[in-house]
C-alpha positions in Angstrom: -0.2 0.0 0.2 1.3 3.6 -0.7 -0.4 6.8 -0.4 0.0 10.2 -1.4 -0.1 12.5 1.5 -1.3 16.1 1.2 -0.1 18.9 3.6 0.9 22.8 3.3 4.1 24.4 3.8 4.3 24.6 7.4 3.1 21.3 8.1 5.6 19.2 5.9 8.2 18.4 8.6 5.1 17.2 10.8 3.7 15.1 7.7 6.8 13.7 6.9 8.0 13.0 10.4 4.7 10.8 11.7 4.2 9.4 8.0 7.6 7.5 8.6 6.7 6.2 12.8 3.5 4.8 10.8 5.7 2.7 8.7 3.7 3.0 5.2 4.9 3.9 1.5 4.1 7.1 1.0 4.9 10.4 -0.4 4.2 14.2 0.6 3.0 16.5 -1.9 3.4 20.1 -0.5 0.6 22.6 -1.5 1.8 26.3 -2.5 0.1 27.4 0.8 1.4 28.0 4.2 -1.3 26.5 6.7 -3.0 23.2 5.4 -6.4 24.2 6.9 -6.3 27.1 4.5 -6.2 24.0 1.2 -9.1 23.6 -0.7 -10.1 21.0 -3.2 -9.7 23.4 -6.7 -5.9 24.2 -4.7 -5.0 20.3 -4.7 -6.9 19.9 -8.0 -4.8 22.7 -9.6 -1.7 21.5 -7.9 -1.7 17.7 -8.8 -3.8 17.3 -12.5 -1.1 17.2 -14.6 0.4 14.5 -12.9 -2.8 12.7 -12.0 -1.6 10.0 -14.4 1.3 8.7 -12.7 -0.2 9.2 -9.1 -3.5 7.3 -10.4 -0.8 4.5 -11.7 1.5 4.6 -8.2 -0.5 5.5 -5.2 -3.8 3.6 -3.7 -5.4 6.5 -2.6 -5.0 10.1 -1.6 -4.9 11.8 2.5 -5.7 15.1 2.8 -5.9 17.7 5.3 -8.5 16.9 7.9 -8.9 20.5 8.5 -9.4 21.0 4.6 -13.5 22.5 4.7 -15.5 20.4 2.4 -15.7 16.9 0.7 -13.2 15.0 -1.6 -15.7 13.9 -3.8 -14.7 16.5 -6.6 -11.1 15.5 -6.2 -11.6 11.8 -7.0 -14.1 13.0 -9.5 -11.2 15.0 -11.4 -8.7 12.7 -10.3 -10.3 9.2 -11.4 -8.9 7.6 -7.7 -9.5 7.4 -4.2 -9.7 10.2 -2.0 -10.2 10.7 1.5 -9.4 12.9 4.4 -6.9 12.5 7.2 -6.6 13.6 10.2 -6.6 17.0 11.6 -3.5 16.6 13.3 -0.3 15.3 11.7 0.6 13.5 14.9 -2.4 11.1 14.5 -1.3 9.9 11.1 -0.1 6.2 12.7 -3.0 5.3 14.6 -5.5 5.9 11.9 -3.2 3.8 9.4 -2.9 1.5 12.0 -7.0 1.8 12.7 -7.3 1.6 8.5 -5.1 -1.7 8.0 -6.7 -3.2 11.1 -9.9 -2.9 9.5 -11.3 -0.7 12.4 -12.4 2.3 10.4 -13.1 2.9 6.7 -11.9 6.4 6.2 -14.5 9.0 4.8 -14.9 11.7 2.0 -16.7 14.2 4.2 -15.4 13.7 7.9 -11.8 13.6 9.2 -10.2 10.2 9.5 -9.3 11.7 13.8 -13.1 12.2 14.4 -14.6 9.1 12.5 -12.1 6.9 14.7 -13.6 8.3 17.9 -17.1 8.4 16.8 -16.5 4.2 15.5 -15.2 3.5 19.3 -17.6 5.6 21.2 -20.2 3.9 19.2 -19.2 0.4 20.0 -18.0 1.1 23.3 -22.2 1.9 23.9 -22.3 -1.1 22.2 -20.7 -3.1 24.2 -21.5 -1.8 27.2 -25.4 -2.2 26.9 -25.0 -6.0 26.1 -22.6 -6.3 29.5 -25.5 -3.9 31.3 -28.4 -6.7 29.7 -26.0 -10.1 30.3 -26.0 -8.6 33.8 -29.9 -8.0 34.1 -30.3 -11.5 33.0 -27.9 -13.2 35.5 -30.1 -11.1 38.2 -33.3 -11.8 36.5 -32.2 -15.9 37.2 -31.2 -15.2 40.2 -27.4 -17.1 39.8 -25.9 -13.7 41.2 -25.4 -11.7 44.5 -26.9 -8.4 44.5 -27.1 -5.8 46.5 -30.9 -4.6 47.6 -31.6 -7.6 45.0 -30.9 -4.7 41.9 -27.7 -4.4 42.1 -25.6 -7.4 41.2 -22.5 -8.3 42.0 -19.8 -10.8 41.3 -15.6 -11.5 40.5 -16.4 -11.5 37.0 -19.1 -8.8 36.7 -18.5 -5.1 36.1 -17.4 -3.3 39.5 -19.9 -1.4 40.9 -19.4 2.1 43.1 -20.0 2.8 46.6 -20.2 6.0 47.3 -20.3 7.8 50.9 -21.5 10.3 52.6 -19.2 11.2 55.2 -19.8 12.4 58.6 -23.8 12.2 57.8 -25.0 12.4 61.4 -23.4 16.0 61.0 -25.2 17.2 57.7 -28.3 19.0 57.2 -31.0 17.6 55.1 -30.0 20.0 52.5 -26.5 18.7 52.6 -27.6 14.7 52.3 -30.0 15.9 49.4 -27.6 17.8 47.8 -25.0 15.4 48.1 -27.3 12.2 47.2 -28.3 13.5 43.7 -24.6 14.7 42.8 -24.1 11.3 43.7 -26.4 9.8 41.7 -25.5 12.0 38.6 -22.0 11.0 39.1 -22.8 6.9 38.5 -22.9 5.2 41.8 -24.4 2.5 42.6 -24.8 2.4 46.3 -25.1 5.2 48.8 -23.3 4.7 51.7 -24.3 6.5 54.8 -21.1 6.8 56.4 -21.2 7.6 60.9 -19.3 9.1 63.5 -16.3 6.6 64.6 -17.0 6.4 68.8 -20.5 8.3 68.4 -23.8 6.5 68.8 -25.9 8.5 66.6 -28.8 5.5 66.1 -31.5 7.9 66.7 -30.8 10.1 63.4 -30.8 6.8 60.9 -34.3 6.3 60.6 -34.6 10.2 59.3 -31.6 9.9 57.3 -32.3 6.9 55.3 -35.7 8.1 54.9 -34.4 11.3 53.8 -32.5 9.1 50.8 -35.5 7.2 49.8 -37.0 10.3 48.8 -34.6 11.1 46.7 -33.2 7.4 45.2 -34.0 3.9 44.4 -30.5 3.1 44.8 -29.5 0.7 47.5 -28.3 2.0 50.4 -25.6 0.9 53.0 -24.3 1.8 56.1 -20.8 2.0 57.4 -20.7 1.4 61.4 -18.8 -0.2 63.7 -21.8 0.2 66.5 -23.8 -2.4 66.7 -27.0 0.2 68.0 -26.7 2.4 64.7 -26.4 -1.3 62.4 -29.4 -3.0 64.3 -31.6 0.6 64.0 -30.4 0.8 60.2 -31.4 -2.7 59.8 -35.0 -1.6 61.3 -35.5 1.3 58.7 -34.6 -0.6 55.6 -31.1 -0.3 54.9 -29.3 -2.7 52.1 -25.8 -3.0 53.1 -24.1 -2.7 56.5 -20.1 -1.8 56.8 -18.2 -3.1 58.8 -18.9 -6.3 60.0 -16.2 -7.7 62.3 -15.1 -9.5 65.2 -16.4 -7.0 68.4 -20.1 -6.4 66.7 -21.5 -9.6 65.1 -22.6 -11.4 67.9 -24.7 -8.4 68.2 -26.1 -8.4 65.4 -26.0 -11.0 63.1 -30.0 -12.3 64.3 -30.4 -8.3 62.3 -28.7 -8.7 59.7 -28.9 -12.2 58.6 -30.8 -10.9 55.3 -29.0 -8.1 54.7 -25.3 -7.8 52.6 -22.8 -7.3 54.8 -18.8 -6.9 54.4 -17.1 -8.8 56.7 -13.5 -6.8 57.6 -10.6 -8.6 59.6 -11.1 -6.3 62.9 -10.5 -8.4 65.8 -12.6 -7.4 69.3 -10.0 -4.8 70.4 -10.4 -3.2 67.3 -6.7 -4.3 65.6 -6.3 -4.6 61.8 -3.4 -7.6 61.5 -0.4 -5.6 59.5 1.1 -9.2 58.1 -1.0 -10.1 55.2 -1.4 -13.2 56.2 -2.5 -12.4 59.8 -5.1 -10.4 58.4 -6.5 -13.2 55.8 -6.5 -16.0 58.3 -8.7 -13.9 61.1 -11.0 -12.5 58.5 -11.1 -16.1 56.7 -12.2 -17.3 60.7 -14.9 -14.0 60.8 -15.9 -15.9 57.4 -16.8 -19.2 59.0 -18.5 -17.7 62.1 -20.8 -15.6 59.9 -21.7 -18.5 57.9 -22.7 -20.4 61.0 -24.9 -17.8 62.2 -26.4 -18.2 59.0 -25.1 -14.9 56.8 -24.9 -15.6 53.4 -24.5 -11.9 51.1 -21.2 -11.7 52.4 -18.5 -9.8 50.4 -15.1 -9.3 52.3 -13.1 -6.4 52.4 -9.2 -6.8 53.4 -8.8 -3.1 53.9 -6.4 -1.5 51.5 -4.1 0.7 53.6 -2.5 4.5 52.8 0.8 4.5 51.1 3.6 3.7 53.7 0.6 3.6 56.4 1.7 0.9 57.2 1.8 -0.2 53.7 -0.6 -0.1 50.6 1.6 -2.9 48.7 0.7 -5.4 52.2 -2.8 -4.5 52.2 -3.0 -5.7 48.2 -1.0 -8.5 48.6 -3.9 -9.8 51.6 -6.2 -8.9 49.0 -4.2 -11.0 46.6 -3.9 -13.6 49.0 -7.3 -14.0 49.6 -8.6 -13.6 46.7 -6.5 -16.9 45.6 -8.2 -18.8 48.1 -11.5 -17.6 48.2 -12.3 -17.3 44.5 -16.0 -17.7 44.4 -16.2 -14.6 46.9 -17.2 -10.6 46.1 -14.7 -8.6 47.4 -14.7 -4.5 48.2 -12.2 -2.1 48.2 -12.4 1.2 49.9 -9.6 3.1 47.8 -10.2 6.3 49.9 -7.4 5.5 52.0 -5.3 6.1 49.2 -6.9 8.7 47.4 -7.6 11.1 50.3 -4.5 10.6 52.0 -2.1 11.7 48.8 -1.6 15.0 47.4 -1.8 13.9 43.7 -4.7 14.4 41.5 -7.2 12.2 41.6 -8.1 11.2 38.7 -4.7 9.3 37.9 -5.3 7.3 40.9 -8.7 6.3 40.7 -7.7 4.6 37.3 -5.3 3.0 38.4 -6.9 1.6 41.7 -9.7 0.7 39.6 -7.4 -1.3 37.5 -6.0 -3.2 40.3 -9.0 -4.0 41.6 -10.0 -5.3 38.7 -7.2 -7.5 38.3 -7.5 -8.6 42.0 -11.5 -9.5 40.7 -13.1 -7.1 43.1 -16.8 -6.7 43.0 -16.9 -3.3 44.7 -15.1 0.3 45.0 -15.7 2.3 47.8 -14.8 5.7 47.8 -15.5 9.3 49.4 -15.2 12.2 48.1 -14.7 14.5 51.4 -11.6 16.9 50.4 -11.7 19.0 47.9 -8.6 17.5 45.8 -11.0 14.2 46.1 -13.9 16.3 44.4 -14.8 14.0 41.4 -13.8 10.8 42.0 -16.8 8.9 42.2 -17.2 10.3 38.2 -14.0 9.4 37.5 -14.4 5.8 39.5 -17.4 5.4 36.7 -15.5 5.5 34.1 -12.5 3.8 35.4 -14.2 0.7 36.0 -15.7 0.1 33.0 -12.3 1.0 31.3 -11.3 -2.0 33.4 -13.7 -4.1 32.2 -13.6 -4.1 28.8 -10.0 -3.9 28.9 -10.1 -7.3 31.4 -12.8 -9.2 28.8 -10.7 -8.1 25.6 -6.9 -8.5 27.1 -5.9 -5.9 26.0 -4.0 -2.6 28.2 -7.0 0.2 29.2 -6.5 2.4 26.1 -8.3 3.7 23.2 -11.3 2.1 24.0 -13.9 5.0 23.7 -13.8 6.6 26.9 -10.8 7.8 29.0 -9.6 10.0 31.9 -7.4 12.4 30.5 -8.4 15.6 31.7 -5.2 18.0 32.4 -2.9 15.5 29.9 -3.3 14.7 26.4 -2.3 11.1 24.9 -0.5 12.9 22.0 1.0 16.9 21.3 -1.2 18.2 18.9 0.5 21.7 18.2 1.7 22.7 15.1 5.6 23.5 15.1 6.4 26.8 15.0 9.1 27.2 12.3 10.6 30.9 12.2 8.5 33.5 10.2 9.4 36.9 12.5 12.1 36.7 9.2 8.8 38.3 7.1 8.0 40.3 9.5 8.6 44.3 9.6 8.8 44.3 13.3 9.5 41.9 15.8 8.7 43.3 19.4 9.4 40.9 22.6 7.8 41.6 26.1 6.2 40.5 29.1 5.6 42.8 31.4 1.9 44.2 31.8 1.0 47.7 31.5 1.8 49.8 34.2 -1.3 52.1 33.4 -5.0 51.0 33.7 -7.8 53.1 32.3 -11.2 52.4 33.7 -13.9 51.5 31.5 -16.8 54.6 31.7 -19.3 51.7 31.2 -18.6 50.5 34.6 -16.8 47.3 35.8 -17.5 43.3 36.1 -17.2 41.0 38.7 -16.7 37.4 37.7 -17.4 34.3 39.5 -18.4 30.3 39.2 -21.6 28.4 40.7 -20.2 25.6 41.7 -24.1 23.9 42.1 -24.9 24.9 38.4 -21.0 24.7 36.6 -21.7 28.5 35.3 -20.2 31.3 35.1 -21.2 34.7 36.0 -20.8 37.6 35.2 -22.0 41.1 36.7 -21.8 44.3 35.7 -21.6 47.0 37.9 -22.3 50.8 36.1 -19.7 52.9 36.7 -19.7 54.1 40.5 -22.5 51.8 41.6 -22.4 49.3 44.1 -25.6 47.3 43.0 -25.3 45.6 39.8 -27.4 46.5 36.8 -26.8 43.3 34.7 -25.9 39.5 35.2 -25.2 36.8 32.8 -25.0 33.2 33.5 -24.0 30.6 31.3 -21.4 28.0 30.3 -20.2 29.4 26.9 -17.2 31.6 27.1 -18.1 33.0 23.9 -21.8 33.0 24.1 -21.0 35.7 27.7 -18.9 37.8 26.0 -20.6 38.3 22.8 -23.7 39.1 25.0 -21.4 41.8 27.2 -20.9 43.4 23.2 -24.2 43.1 21.8 -25.5 44.7 25.3 -22.6 47.5 25.2 -21.1 46.9 28.4 -17.7 47.0 26.8 -16.4 50.2 25.7 -12.3 49.7 25.2 -10.3 47.3 24.0 -8.1 46.9 27.1 -11.2 46.0 29.1 -12.7 43.6 26.3 -9.1 41.8 26.5 -9.4 41.7 30.3 -12.8 40.6 30.5 -12.1 38.0 27.4 -8.9 36.3 29.1 -10.5 36.3 33.2 -13.5 34.5 31.2 -11.7 31.8 30.0 -9.4 31.6 33.0 -13.2 31.1 34.9 -14.4 27.8 32.1 -10.7 26.1 33.0 -11.6 26.2 36.9 -14.9 24.9 35.7 -13.4 22.2 33.5 -10.2 21.0 36.0 -12.3 22.1 39.2 -10.0 24.4 40.3 -10.7 26.9 42.4 -11.5 30.5 40.4 -10.7 33.7 42.2 -10.8 37.2 39.8 -7.5 38.4 39.0 -5.4 35.3 40.4 -3.5 32.9 38.5 -5.4 29.2 38.6 -2.8 27.4 37.9 
């Protein structure tokens, strides 16, 4: 196979570089225009028509820039051979060529190849996930898998389910509990967990909390408590799952939790969790036998994931691994918040990695919290991650190019157009890094810009000159739409103020996308 690649002057070097990396037999034809996006079908036809006989006999097809406007049909008609749109960026040429050779995609005459490939993968993932969910429903209907609340199937060979904990629930207001529940459900949680306060007895509040959450969602509920009184009250109020059953409370609660899903943990009567992996396993297996003898049937086990170095994340993973080998058919739960909450690193990558480890261990459920600002979004991140890991596991491929990802701040590949020295074409070159010291107020007034986290919107307040109350408020998520509305309303009258507002609006948008703080006149990063 031999391909003719069309490009402009600026991108020639980059196109040649990535075409070589793709391993194909190719030739590059540079159009007499600087930017590839400005190439038109007419320009290509005019520059190839004199050589079209050789081109027809030498190449299988022509690949034009993905940013070229319009279809390639006119070029095909004039040259008498297949012409397709390539990717928007040269960096994607190797991936597009591999996908084409592997028959993963067909090239398009109108859609850039990178967009076609992305849409194909998204559609493929959606179809695969629908089939997986259908299979789960069938297993649940036949009653051949364990479940939480009769609606959430769990098992070592099923997709991991996410438990989202409402931390310190007894201390929260009704509004806070309602908002947190709605947020977790929207983020993809399968089970809503009511987190209690260690060392306290808030059993009198449990019935109201459960009743309140039941008005918001039909998803199963769990309670995270060691206190027998709280657990018993939760069972009376219709809780679906108990976290955590251990040697210190099982004798008091077993009569109440026999028909509930119960998560067993390796904690002895004194409250100690063994550090040695085998000691931890032996303690949990002893509790497991006791639980079965007392009539508990819907059992899940949690070896307890340690924070890094406290005492050892690795040792706790070893405990999970060895326990799963010895008990291959028993569902496992893993609480990843001990890692995500106790490390100063961005949560998306850590959640993806922990979901991957959980998937390899055959874990059935992951419990997470969003207690600190740095873990905000963890439920949604895990919702994506567990899907990635399940598809990856079933196909026996790395979790990449699946149609979904957790790339929020970094890119798979750089897509910049390399800068070539065009300064020699300019009459004057200025080097400047300092902002102007003089500020000229806009006679139309000034703006205060905020981010409304409840709605994930940018809020712009306009104050007329000399006034303390805003006369106009504009809300939205689209920076361009907001800015054009400001202009249409005549609220900006000088260029420096317009540039400033544009900069601040873009900063607010980036803050929303990255979940970082936005304060006007302060850097986001």
